[in-house]
Every structure is written in structure tokens, then in C-alpha cells.
C-alpha positions in Angstrom: 90.4 81.0 106.6 91.1 84.7 107.1 94.7 84.1 106.1 93.7 82.3 103.0 91.5 85.2 101.9 94.2 87.8 102.7 96.7 85.8 100.6 94.3 85.5 97.8 93.6 89.2 98.0 97.3 89.9 97.9 97.8 87.6 95.0 95.0 89.4 93.0 96.5 92.7 93.7 99.9 91.7 92.6 98.5 90.1 89.4 96.5 93.3 88.7 99.7 95.4 89.2 101.7 93.1 87.0 99.1 93.4 84.3 99.1 97.2 84.6 103.0 97.3 84.3 103.0 94.9 81.3 100.4 97.0 79.5 102.5 100.2 80.2 105.7 98.5 78.9 104.0 97.4 75.9 102.7 100.8 75.1 106.1 102.2 75.6 107.8 99.8 73.5 105.3 100.3 70.6 105.5 104.2 70.9 109.3 103.8 70.6 109.0 103.0 66.9 111.6 100.1 67.5 109.0 97.3 67.7 108.2 95.2 64.7 105.1 93.1 64.1 105.2 89.5 65.1 104.4 88.6 61.4 107.5 90.4 60.2 109.6 88.7 63.0 108.5 85.2 61.9 108.9 86.0 58.3 112.5 87.1 59.0 113.2 83.9 61.1 111.5 81.5 58.5 113.8 83.2 55.7 116.8 82.6 57.9 116.0 79.1 58.7 115.5 78.4 55.0 119.0 79.8 54.3 117.8 82.9 52.6 119.6 86.2 53.0 117.0 88.3 54.4 117.0 92.1 55.1 116.2 92.7 58.8 114.3 95.9 58.0 116.9 98.1 60.0 
């Protein structure tokens, strides 16, 4: 029982660390100015799939 609780505590700690690192990475990517919105990305892909010449915004 104690081992199970210890494993669960470790799992929760790892998950919290992962979430914090993911949030920091997202903030860094957005601050870089190199990120684009998901809407723009999907609009670009939809245009490409339709065969249109689309500008990538670069």
C-alpha cells in the first residue's frame, strides 16, 4: 500500500513538472514571434489541400 502511494505521489510530481515545462516552452515560443495562430495554420493547410497557391506569411 505504501509503495502504491509513493508511486502515485511520484507520478503526480512528474506530471506537475511536465505541465510547468510545457507552459514555459509555450510562453517561450509565443514570445519568440515565430509562432502563428492555429487558425492561420489550418487556413494555410486548407488552401494547400485545395490546390491554391497560398502565401505562408513569412
